[in-house]
N, C-alpha and C positions, 0 to 999 in steps of 0.2 A: 701465381699459377693457375694454370690452367686444365682443368679434366673433363672429361668429356661422359657421361652417365649413359650407362645401355642395362638391356635386362640383358644378364649372366648369363650365358649355354652353361654343359655341363663339364665341357670343355674348363671351361671357368675352376671348376672348383676347387684343384690343389692353390687357385690363391686366393681364395674365399678362407679353404682349410686355416693356410694360416695366414689370415690378418684374426680369424677366431682364436686363437693359438697365442697369437701374440697380446690379443684382448688379454685372456688370460694368462698370463705371464703378464702381463702390466698390473693386474690384480692380486697377486702371491707366483709363490709356489707351485707349481705343477708337479708332477708325477711319474700321470704318462707320459709314452716314446710317441715324439711328433711324428714319425712317422705312419705309428699305428694308428693315428689319430686320422691326420690326413687319410689314412686309407677308412678310416670307419667314417668317417665325416662327409668323402666323397658318395662310397656306399649311402648316406642315408640322404647325398640329395639330389641321386640320381631314383633312389624307392621314393621319394616324397615331390616330384613333380606335379605331382594333379592337384596338390594342397599347399604349394609355399612355391610363390615365382620370386628367385635372388636378381641383384642390384648392381651393379660392378662402378665404382669408378676408377677412368683409366688416368693417368697422367699425358697429358698430348702429346708433351714433346720425347718423356722413357717408353709411354705402353705400361709403364707398369701400373699393377691396382692398389689405389690409393683409400679406398674407398667401397662398403658396402652398408646394402640391406636387403630387409626380406622385407614381403608381406605372403604373412599367411593366412590363406583364404578355407572362408568356414560358409555350408550350405546352410541351411537356415529353412524350417518346415513351409510348407507355399501356402499363402490368403489365398482366396477367390479373388480372382484379377491379378495374379501375383503371384505367382507359380516359381518365376526364379530367385528368389531373394540371396543376397551375398552379403557378406559381412568380414570384415578384412583389422588383420593385426598385424601395425608394423614394427617388426623387431629386429635386434640386432644391428640396429642404424650404427656404422663403425671408421674411422676415419685415423690414418695413421698421425703415432702425436703429430710429427711435427708439422701436417699440414690442415691440424684443426684451426677454426677461424679464419681461415679461409675462402667459405660456399660452399666446401665440397661434401659439405654434412646437408647444407640447402636442400642441395641440388639432388640431393640422393632422394631426401624427404618428399623434396618434388615431383619425380621421377612416377614413384611410387605412388601418392595419391594424385597423378594425373590418370596414372597405369588402373588406378580404384576405381577411377570416374571412369574411364573410360570401359571399365566392365559390368557398369553397373552394380557396381556396390553398392547399400545404403549408406555404409558407417566403416569409419575407421579405427582405432583403440592403440594406441601408445600406454606403457611403462616408460616414463620418465622420471630420468636421477634429475636431484638437485644443478645440475648444470645444464641439462639437456632441455631442462621444461621451457626453460625462455624461445630456444630455438621450435619446440610444437607449438607453442602459442602462438608466435609467429606468424606458423605459418596456418592457424585456422581454428586449432585444436582447443576441446576449453575442457576444464575441468567437467566432469559428470552428475550430477548429484547427484543420479539413483542407481549409478555400479558400482558395485560393489562386489568382491570375491570373497573367496575364501583360502588362503595356503592351506592346502595338506603334506 
C-alpha cells in the first residue's frame, strides 16, 4: 500500500469528518445524524484554522483518504529573548482499519512532527492508547515525568 501524506485543505473536511465518524462508530453506537455531524465538523474545521492543522493520507492508487492526524497549536507566553513560543498536541491520528500496520500512521506522525519542527515548536504531546503507544515511542516520544493532567 502506498500513500501520500499532505496538509489537508478545507476541501478535505468531508473526508476527515467521515473518518472521525467511522472512528466513533467503531467504538460503539452513535445516535447523532451523520449529515449533521459532517456539517458541524466542517464548520468547526473552518473556524479553527488558526489553532489546528490537519493532515490527510491518500491512497496513491485510488486517491481515497485513508488516514488523518491533527496538530493543535498553542502559543505560550513570551520569555525574554524568546518571544514566539509554541507547543503542540498531536491529536486524532486515525488510519482506516484495513490499512493499519502498513506505515500510514507512521507517515502521518512524521508529517506532523516535521511540520511542528518547521514552525519552531518547543515540544509535542500526545495521548497514546495501549496499541498506539509503541508507535509514538518509535517516533521519539517519551513519557514525561512532570506532565500531569486533571480530568475535568
